[in-house]
C-alpha positions as CSV (number, residue, x, y, z in Angstrom):
1,X,51.3,14.2,-33.1
2,X,51.3,10.4,-32.8
3,X,49.8,9.4,-36.4
4,X,52.4,10.1,-38.6
5,X,51.5,9.8,-42.7
6,X,55.3,9.1,-43.9
7,X,53.5,5.8,-45.5
8,X,51.1,8.0,-47.5
9,X,53.5,9.4,-49.8
10,X,55.4,6.1,-50.5
11,X,52.1,4.5,-51.4
12,X,51.0,8.0,-53.5
13,X,54.4,7.2,-55.3
14,X,54.0,3.7,-55.9
15,X,50.6,3.8,-57.3
16,X,51.0,7.3,-59.7
17,X,49.1,9.7,-57.5
18,X,50.7,13.1,-57.4
19,X,50.3,16.2,-54.7
20,X,49.5,18.0,-58.1
21,X,47.1,15.7,-59.3
22,X,45.4,15.5,-55.9
23,X,44.9,19.1,-56.0
24,X,43.9,19.1,-60.2
25,X,41.3,16.9,-59.3
26,X,39.9,18.2,-56.5
27,X,40.5,15.3,-54.0
28,X,41.6,16.8,-50.6
29,X,42.2,20.4,-50.2
30,X,45.8,22.1,-50.2
31,X,45.1,22.7,-46.6
32,X,44.5,18.6,-46.2
33,X,47.7,18.0,-47.9
34,X,49.6,20.5,-45.6
35,X,48.6,19.1,-42.5
36,X,49.2,15.7,-43.6
37,X,53.3,16.7,-44.7
38,X,53.1,18.1,-41.6
39,X,51.7,15.3,-39.5
40,X,49.0,17.6,-38.0
41,X,45.6,16.4,-37.8
42,X,43.0,16.1,-40.6
43,X,39.8,14.9,-41.1
44,X,38.3,11.2,-41.4
45,X,36.6,12.6,-44.5
46,X,40.2,13.3,-45.7
47,X,41.1,9.6,-45.1
48,X,38.3,8.5,-47.0
49,X,38.9,10.1,-49.9
50,X,42.4,9.2,-49.7
51,X,41.8,5.5,-49.6
52,X,39.4,5.6,-52.2
53,X,41.5,7.6,-54.4
54,X,44.9,5.1,-53.7
55,X,42.2,2.0,-53.0
56,X,43.7,1.1,-50.1
57,X,43.1,1.0,-45.8
58,X,44.1,3.7,-43.7
59,X,46.8,1.6,-42.1
60,X,48.4,1.8,-45.6
61,X,48.7,5.4,-44.9
62,X,48.8,6.2,-41.5
63,X,50.6,5.0,-38.4
64,X,50.5,5.1,-34.7
65,X,54.3,6.1,-33.2
66,X,54.6,5.3,-29.7
67,X,55.9,8.2,-27.5
68,X,55.1,10.7,-29.8
69,X,52.8,13.8,-28.4
70,X,51.0,16.8,-29.2
71,X,54.1,18.8,-29.0
72,X,56.3,16.6,-31.2
73,X,57.1,17.5,-34.8
């Protein structure tokens, strides 16, 4: 996929938001966390919830990477 979420994990660490806390506070589902980890599709609702929790904009947690497509991992 052309959208990558590596920036998300850096921002989470910077802001003190762990995946454990995300699960405990039910911010997003475990399935959504797994999708993010694997750079798979997530809903705009998931992006919205993460932006709210991290007080950021979507571009702060994801980026478009030229040349990647659905067949890339």
